[in-house]
N, C-alpha and C positions, 0 to 999 in steps of 0.2 A: 338645379341644385347649386346653392351658393358655395363658393370656396371658403375654406375655414379661415383664411386670412382676411376675409371681407366681413366677418361677423363682429359684432361689438363685444367687447370684453366687459365683464362686470366691474363696476367701480371699485376702486381700492378703498378699504375702510379708513376712516379718519384716524390719525395717530392719537394715541392716548396721551393726554397732557398730565404731567406730574408736577404739582406745585409744592415746592419745598418751603414749609412753614417753620423750619428749624432756625434757631438763632445762628448768626454768622459767628464763627469762632473769633475770639480776640486774644491777643497775647496775654499771658500771665506775667505779672510783675512782682518782684520782691522789693520790700522797702530798702532804701539805702542804709548803709551801716558804717558806723565809725565808733565802735565801742572804746571807751577809755578805761574801763575796769571790768571786773568779773560780773558786777551787777548789770552793767550795760550789755555785756555779752549775753547774759541770761535773758534779758529783755529782748534782745535782737533774735535770739533763738525762738522765743515764744512768738514774736511777730512773724518770723519766717514760717513757722509751723501753721499759723493762722492763714497766711497768704497762700501756702501750698494747699491747705484744706479748701479755701475758697476757689482756687484754681481747679481742683479736682471736682468740685461740685459743678462748675461751669462745663467742664469736659464731659462729665457723666450725663449731665442734662442734654447736651447736644447729641451724644451717642445714643441715649435712650430715645430721643426725638426721631433720629434717623432710623433706628430699629423699628419703632412703631409705624413710621411712614412706610417703610418697606413691607411690613406685615400687612398693613391696610391695602397697599397696592397689590400684593399677591392675593389677598382675599377677594379684591374686586375682579382680578383676572379670572379667578375660578368661578365667579358668579356669572360673568358675561359669556 
């Protein structure tokens, strides 16, 4: 009768690799400003609003990518 410490153990399963295909976040920037009058100030406001909207799109895209990757990873775990 062999001792329990002398038996071979089953191999450990290989780790699951997760490849992150989401974009790397980059800093959002706002245009420089030096308004001289109310018209310049209004234009600067419009440019800033566009810049913030573009930034929000980048952030939302990355968040959605990570959420989708997480859901796909969880779905694969349930299948295996």
